[in-house]
ChimeraX commands (.cxc) that place a marker at each C-alpha (Angstrom):
marker #1 position 0.00,0.00,0.00 radius 0.5
marker #1 position 1.15,3.54,-0.72 radius 0.5
marker #1 position 0.73,5.50,2.47 radius 0.5
marker #1 position 1.29,8.75,0.55 radius 0.5
marker #1 position -1.56,8.05,-1.89 radius 0.5
marker #1 position -3.81,6.97,0.96 radius 0.5
marker #1 position -3.01,10.15,2.90 radius 0.5
marker #1 position -3.50,12.20,-0.28 radius 0.5
marker #1 position -7.02,10.83,-0.69 radius 0.5
marker #1 position -7.85,11.38,2.97 radius 0.5
marker #1 position -6.74,15.01,2.41 radius 0.5
marker #1 position -8.79,15.14,-0.80 radius 0.5
marker #1 position -11.92,14.00,1.09 radius 0.5
marker #1 position -11.25,16.49,3.90 radius 0.5
marker #1 position -10.79,19.35,1.42 radius 0.5
marker #1 position -14.02,18.49,-0.37 radius 0.5
marker #1 position -16.03,18.49,2.87 radius 0.5
marker #1 position -14.47,21.82,3.84 radius 0.5
marker #1 position -15.40,23.28,0.45 radius 0.5
marker #1 position -18.99,22.05,0.69 radius 0.5
marker #1 position -19.26,23.47,4.22 radius 0.5
marker #1 position -18.19,26.87,2.87 radius 0.5
marker #1 position -20.55,26.72,-0.10 radius 0.5
marker #1 position -23.48,25.83,2.18 radius 0.5
marker #1 position -23.03,29.19,3.94 radius 0.5
marker #1 position -23.56,31.14,0.70 radius 0.5
marker #1 position -26.79,33.01,0.21 radius 0.5
marker #1 position -28.18,30.92,-2.65 radius 0.5
marker #1 position -30.30,33.73,-4.06 radius 0.5
marker #1 position -27.64,36.46,-3.98 radius 0.5
marker #1 position -24.95,34.17,-5.40 radius 0.5
marker #1 position -27.04,31.96,-7.68 radius 0.5
marker #1 position -24.75,32.38,-10.72 radius 0.5
marker #1 position -21.53,31.89,-8.78 radius 0.5
marker #1 position -22.89,28.86,-6.92 radius 0.5
marker #1 position -23.96,27.33,-10.24 radius 0.5
marker #1 position -20.44,27.86,-11.61 radius 0.5
marker #1 position -18.93,26.28,-8.49 radius 0.5
marker #1 position -21.26,23.29,-8.72 radius 0.5
marker #1 position -20.38,22.80,-12.41 radius 0.5
marker #1 position -16.66,22.74,-11.54 radius 0.5
marker #1 position -17.19,20.27,-8.70 radius 0.5
marker #1 position -19.53,18.17,-10.83 radius 0.5
marker #1 position -16.82,17.99,-13.49 radius 0.5
marker #1 position -14.12,16.73,-11.16 radius 0.5
marker #1 position -16.61,14.35,-9.57 radius 0.5
marker #1 position -17.44,12.81,-12.98 radius 0.5
marker #1 position -13.76,12.48,-13.82 radius 0.5
marker #1 position -13.21,10.73,-10.49 radius 0.5
marker #1 position -16.00,8.26,-11.26 radius 0.5
marker #1 position -14.69,7.62,-14.78 radius 0.5
marker #1 position -11.23,6.83,-13.42 radius 0.5
marker #1 position -12.74,4.67,-10.65 radius 0.5
marker #1 position -14.37,2.62,-13.40 radius 0.5
marker #1 position -11.02,2.36,-15.20 radius 0.5
marker #1 position -9.37,1.26,-11.96 radius 0.5
marker #1 position -12.04,-1.41,-11.47 radius 0.5
marker #1 position -11.93,-2.44,-15.14 radius 0.5
marker #1 position -15.66,-1.82,-15.46 radius 0.5
marker #1 position -17.56,0.31,-17.95 radius 0.5
marker #1 position -18.83,3.72,-16.91 radius 0.5
marker #1 position -21.99,5.41,-18.11 radius 0.5
marker #1 position -20.57,8.87,-18.82 radius 0.5
marker #1 position -20.50,10.24,-22.37 radius 0.5
marker #1 position -18.99,13.54,-21.23 radius 0.5
marker #1 position -16.70,14.80,-18.49 radius 0.5
marker #1 position -19.59,16.52,-16.70 radius 0.5
marker #1 position -23.17,15.79,-15.78 radius 0.5
marker #1 position -25.81,17.07,-18.17 radius 0.5
marker #1 position -27.90,18.49,-15.31 radius 0.5
marker #1 position -26.17,20.19,-12.43 radius 0.5
marker #1 position -27.08,18.50,-9.14 radius 0.5
marker #1 position -28.06,20.49,-6.08 radius 0.5
marker #1 position -25.40,21.29,-3.54 radius 0.5
marker #1 position -26.66,18.55,-1.20 radius 0.5
marker #1 position -26.92,15.93,-3.97 radius 0.5
marker #1 position -23.42,16.71,-5.16 radius 0.5
marker #1 position -22.03,16.66,-1.61 radius 0.5
marker #1 position -23.48,13.17,-1.09 radius 0.5
marker #1 position -22.09,11.89,-4.40 radius 0.5
marker #1 position -18.64,13.38,-3.82 radius 0.5
marker #1 position -18.44,11.96,-0.29 radius 0.5
marker #1 position -19.34,8.49,-1.59 radius 0.5
marker #1 position -16.71,8.79,-4.32 radius 0.5
marker #1 position -14.09,10.04,-1.86 radius 0.5
marker #1 position -14.89,7.14,0.46 radius 0.5
marker #1 position -14.34,4.73,-2.44 radius 0.5
marker #1 position -10.91,6.26,-3.16 radius 0.5
marker #1 position -9.84,6.24,0.49 radius 0.5
marker #1 position -10.80,2.57,0.67 radius 0.5
marker #1 position -9.11,1.73,-2.65 radius 0.5
marker #1 position -5.85,3.39,-1.64 radius 0.5
marker #1 position -5.94,1.65,1.75 radius 0.5
marker #1 position -5.64,-1.74,0.07 radius 0.5
marker #1 position -3.84,-1.13,-3.24 radius 0.5
marker #1 position -0.44,-2.81,-3.19 radius 0.5
marker #1 position 2.61,-1.54,-5.04 radius 0.5
marker #1 position 2.36,-4.23,-7.76 radius 0.5
marker #1 position -1.28,-3.26,-8.35 radius 0.5
marker #1 position -0.40,0.45,-8.42 radius 0.5
marker #1 position 2.29,-0.22,-11.03 radius 0.5
marker #1 position -0.12,-1.99,-13.40 radius 0.5
marker #1 position -0.82,-0.07,-16.59 radius 0.5
marker #1 position -4.45,0.22,-17.63 radius 0.5
marker #1 position -5.66,1.00,-21.15 radius 0.5
marker #1 position -8.84,3.07,-21.44 radius 0.5
marker #1 position -10.80,5.38,-23.71 radius 0.5
marker #1 position -11.48,9.00,-22.81 radius 0.5
marker #1 position -15.04,10.34,-23.20 radius 0.5
marker #1 position -13.95,12.13,-26.39 radius 0.5
marker #1 position -12.89,8.79,-27.90 radius 0.5
marker #1 position -9.13,9.24,-27.55 radius 0.5
marker #1 position -7.23,6.22,-26.28 radius 0.5
marker #1 position -4.91,6.31,-23.30 radius 0.5
marker #1 position -3.13,4.25,-20.74 radius 0.5
marker #1 position -1.69,5.05,-17.35 radius 0.5
marker #1 position -0.50,3.15,-14.34 radius 0.5
marker #1 position -3.03,2.87,-11.54 radius 0.5
marker #1 position -0.74,5.09,-9.45 radius 0.5
marker #1 position -0.74,7.73,-12.21 radius 0.5
marker #1 position -4.54,7.53,-12.47 radius 0.5
marker #1 position -4.94,8.04,-8.74 radius 0.5
marker #1 position -2.52,10.95,-8.76 radius 0.5
marker #1 position -4.38,12.51,-11.69 radius 0.5
marker #1 position -7.73,12.28,-9.88 radius 0.5
marker #1 position -6.39,13.98,-6.75 radius 0.5
marker #1 position -4.48,16.74,-8.58 radius 0.5
marker #1 position -7.31,17.36,-11.05 radius 0.5
marker #1 position -9.79,17.92,-8.22 radius 0.5
marker #1 position -7.34,20.19,-6.40 radius 0.5
marker #1 position -7.02,22.35,-9.51 radius 0.5
marker #1 position -10.79,22.79,-9.74 radius 0.5
marker #1 position -11.21,23.35,-5.99 radius 0.5
marker #1 position -8.75,26.21,-6.53 radius 0.5
marker #1 position -11.02,27.61,-9.23 radius 0.5
marker #1 position -13.96,27.49,-6.82 radius 0.5
marker #1 position -11.76,29.19,-4.22 radius 0.5
marker #1 position -11.05,31.96,-6.73 radius 0.5
marker #1 position -14.78,32.44,-7.29 radius 0.5
marker #1 position -15.23,32.79,-3.53 radius 0.5
marker #1 position -12.42,35.37,-3.30 radius 0.5
marker #1 position -14.14,37.38,-6.02 radius 0.5
marker #1 position -17.22,37.45,-3.80 radius 0.5
marker #1 position -15.08,38.63,-0.85 radius 0.5
marker #1 position -15.65,35.27,0.86 radius 0.5
marker #1 position -12.61,33.57,2.34 radius 0.5
marker #1 position -12.30,30.12,0.79 radius 0.5
marker #1 position -11.19,27.09,2.80 radius 0.5
marker #1 position -7.48,26.86,3.52 radius 0.5
marker #1 position -7.08,23.91,1.19 radius 0.5
marker #1 position -3.47,22.77,1.53 radius 0.5
marker #1 position -1.94,19.40,2.22 radius 0.5
marker #1 position 0.17,20.84,5.07 radius 0.5
marker #1 position -2.91,22.27,6.79 radius 0.5
marker #1 position -4.65,18.91,6.50 radius 0.5
marker #1 position -1.66,17.00,7.90 radius 0.5
marker #1 position -1.42,19.29,10.91 radius 0.5
marker #1 position -5.16,19.22,11.59 radius 0.5
marker #1 position -5.32,15.43,11.19 radius 0.5
marker #1 position -2.29,14.95,13.44 radius 0.5
marker #1 position -1.87,17.94,15.81 radius 0.5
marker #1 position 1.30,16.38,17.25 radius 0.5
marker #1 position 3.04,17.51,14.07 radius 0.5
marker #1 position 2.97,21.02,15.52 radius 0.5
marker #1 position 5.28,19.92,18.29 radius 0.5
marker #1 position 8.98,19.79,17.56 radius 0.5
marker #1 position 11.53,18.06,19.67 radius 0.5
marker #1 position 15.09,19.26,20.04 radius 0.5
marker #1 position 16.20,16.52,17.65 radius 0.5
marker #1 position 13.70,17.49,14.92 radius 0.5
marker #1 position 15.15,18.84,11.74 radius 0.5
marker #1 position 13.94,22.26,10.72 radius 0.5
marker #1 position 13.00,22.81,7.11 radius 0.5
marker link #1:1,2 radius 0.2
marker link #1:2,3 radius 0.2
marker link #1:3,4 radius 0.2
marker link #1:4,5 radius 0.2
marker link #1:5,6 radius 0.2
marker link #1:6,7 radius 0.2
marker link #1:7,8 radius 0.2
marker link #1:8,9 radius 0.2
marker link #1:9,10 radius 0.2
marker link #1:10,11 radius 0.2
marker link #1:11,12 radius 0.2
marker link #1:12,13 radius 0.2
marker link #1:13,14 radius 0.2
marker link #1:14,15 radius 0.2
marker link #1:15,16 radius 0.2
marker link #1:16,17 radius 0.2
marker link #1:17,18 radius 0.2
marker link #1:18,19 radius 0.2
marker link #1:19,20 radius 0.2
marker link #1:20,21 radius 0.2
marker link #1:21,22 radius 0.2
marker link #1:22,23 radius 0.2
marker link #1:23,24 radius 0.2
marker link #1:24,25 radius 0.2
marker link #1:25,26 radius 0.2
marker link #1:26,27 radius 0.2
marker link #1:27,28 radius 0.2
marker link #1:28,29 radius 0.2
marker link #1:29,30 radius 0.2
marker link #1:30,31 radius 0.2
marker link #1:31,32 radius 0.2
marker link #1:32,33 radius 0.2
marker link #1:33,34 radius 0.2
marker link #1:34,35 radius 0.2
marker link #1:35,36 radius 0.2
marker link #1:36,37 radius 0.2
marker link #1:37,38 radius 0.2
marker link #1:38,39 radius 0.2
marker link #1:39,40 radius 0.2
marker link #1:40,41 radius 0.2
marker link #1:41,42 radius 0.2
marker link #1:42,43 radius 0.2
marker link #1:43,44 radius 0.2
marker link #1:44,45 radius 0.2
marker link #1:45,46 radius 0.2
marker link #1:46,47 radius 0.2
marker link #1:47,48 radius 0.2
marker link #1:48,49 radius 0.2
marker link #1:49,50 radius 0.2
marker link #1:50,51 radius 0.2
marker link #1:51,52 radius 0.2
marker link #1:52,53 radius 0.2
marker link #1:53,54 radius 0.2
marker link #1:54,55 radius 0.2
marker link #1:55,56 radius 0.2
marker link #1:56,57 radius 0.2
marker link #1:57,58 radius 0.2
marker link #1:58,59 radius 0.2
marker link #1:59,60 radius 0.2
marker link #1:60,61 radius 0.2
marker link #1:61,62 radius 0.2
marker link #1:62,63 radius 0.2
marker link #1:63,64 radius 0.2
marker link #1:64,65 radius 0.2
marker link #1:65,66 radius 0.2
marker link #1:66,67 radius 0.2
marker link #1:67,68 radius 0.2
marker link #1:68,69 radius 0.2
marker link #1:69,70 radius 0.2
marker link #1:70,71 radius 0.2
marker link #1:71,72 radius 0.2
marker link #1:72,73 radius 0.2
marker link #1:73,74 radius 0.2
marker link #1:74,75 radius 0.2
marker link #1:75,76 radius 0.2
marker link #1:76,77 radius 0.2
marker link #1:77,78 radius 0.2
marker link #1:78,79 radius 0.2
marker link #1:79,80 radius 0.2
marker link #1:80,81 radius 0.2
marker link #1:81,82 radius 0.2
marker link #1:82,83 radius 0.2
marker link #1:83,84 radius 0.2
marker link #1:84,85 radius 0.2
marker link #1:85,86 radius 0.2
marker link #1:86,87 radius 0.2
marker link #1:87,88 radius 0.2
marker link #1:88,89 radius 0.2
marker link #1:89,90 radius 0.2
marker link #1:90,91 radius 0.2
marker link #1:91,92 radius 0.2
marker link #1:92,93 radius 0.2
marker link #1:93,94 radius 0.2
marker link #1:94,95 radius 0.2
marker link #1:95,96 radius 0.2
marker link #1:96,97 radius 0.2
marker link #1:97,98 radius 0.2
marker link #1:98,99 radius 0.2
marker link #1:99,100 radius 0.2
marker link #1:100,101 radius 0.2
marker link #1:101,102 radius 0.2
marker link #1:102,103 radius 0.2
marker link #1:103,104 radius 0.2
marker link #1:104,105 radius 0.2
marker link #1:105,106 radius 0.2
marker link #1:106,107 radius 0.2
marker link #1:107,108 radius 0.2
marker link #1:108,109 radius 0.2
marker link #1:109,110 radius 0.2
marker link #1:110,111 radius 0.2
marker link #1:111,112 radius 0.2
marker link #1:112,113 radius 0.2
marker link #1:113,114 radius 0.2
marker link #1:114,115 radius 0.2
marker link #1:115,116 radius 0.2
marker link #1:116,117 radius 0.2
marker link #1:117,118 radius 0.2
marker link #1:118,119 radius 0.2
marker link #1:119,120 radius 0.2
marker link #1:120,121 radius 0.2
marker link #1:121,122 radius 0.2
marker link #1:122,123 radius 0.2
marker link #1:123,124 radius 0.2
marker link #1:124,125 radius 0.2
marker link #1:125,126 radius 0.2
marker link #1:126,127 radius 0.2
marker link #1:127,128 radius 0.2
marker link #1:128,129 radius 0.2
marker link #1:129,130 radius 0.2
marker link #1:130,131 radius 0.2
marker link #1:131,132 radius 0.2
marker link #1:132,133 radius 0.2
marker link #1:133,134 radius 0.2
marker link #1:134,135 radius 0.2
marker link #1:135,136 radius 0.2
marker link #1:136,137 radius 0.2
marker link #1:137,138 radius 0.2
marker link #1:138,139 radius 0.2
marker link #1:139,140 radius 0.2
marker link #1:140,141 radius 0.2
marker link #1:141,142 radius 0.2
marker link #1:142,143 radius 0.2
marker link #1:143,144 radius 0.2
marker link #1:144,145 radius 0.2
marker link #1:145,146 radius 0.2
marker link #1:146,147 radius 0.2
marker link #1:147,148 radius 0.2
marker link #1:148,149 radius 0.2
marker link #1:149,150 radius 0.2
marker link #1:150,151 radius 0.2
marker link #1:151,152 radius 0.2
marker link #1:152,153 radius 0.2
marker link #1:153,154 radius 0.2
marker link #1:154,155 radius 0.2
marker link #1:155,156 radius 0.2
marker link #1:156,157 radius 0.2
marker link #1:157,158 radius 0.2
marker link #1:158,159 radius 0.2
marker link #1:159,160 radius 0.2
marker link #1:160,161 radius 0.2
marker link #1:161,162 radius 0.2
marker link #1:162,163 radius 0.2
marker link #1:163,164 radius 0.2
marker link #1:164,165 radius 0.2
marker link #1:165,166 radius 0.2
marker link #1:166,167 radius 0.2
marker link #1:167,168 radius 0.2
marker link #1:168,169 radius 0.2
marker link #1:169,170 radius 0.2
marker link #1:170,171 radius 0.2
marker link #1:171,172 radius 0.2
marker link #1:172,173 radius 0.2
view
């Protein structure tokens, strides 16, 4: 098992919950357009995560595009993303190095062919979502709303507060 990938997906799940918590505080009438844009971005990275989960499981997926045709509500999308994140946390908790090294051939929704190792696919899913969470964060900044502090270091220190303590023998970076 790759502890880094597993930790990365625990961070990914944490960051998604934090983002949904922030979006739930928005006035849905005043920020209807911006919330719709945020939901479209999240819906996109959710669909991509489900497509790659299907590739990882060697099962077909039902998506013909990299986004949902109809934008789900905030609560519907939250539920779907949490279920997807739970799947990835579980997958990375049991994926061995030989499995992660396996290369998988697949077809993108636009018909192009590709292949990646399972480790590369997992890394893509996490980084891709982080990119789009950043776009949602930018939308929030434009509304003068402070977005979540979505960084891996913040997650690590919140998940394990002992990391804030340094002993005399600790190296300083």
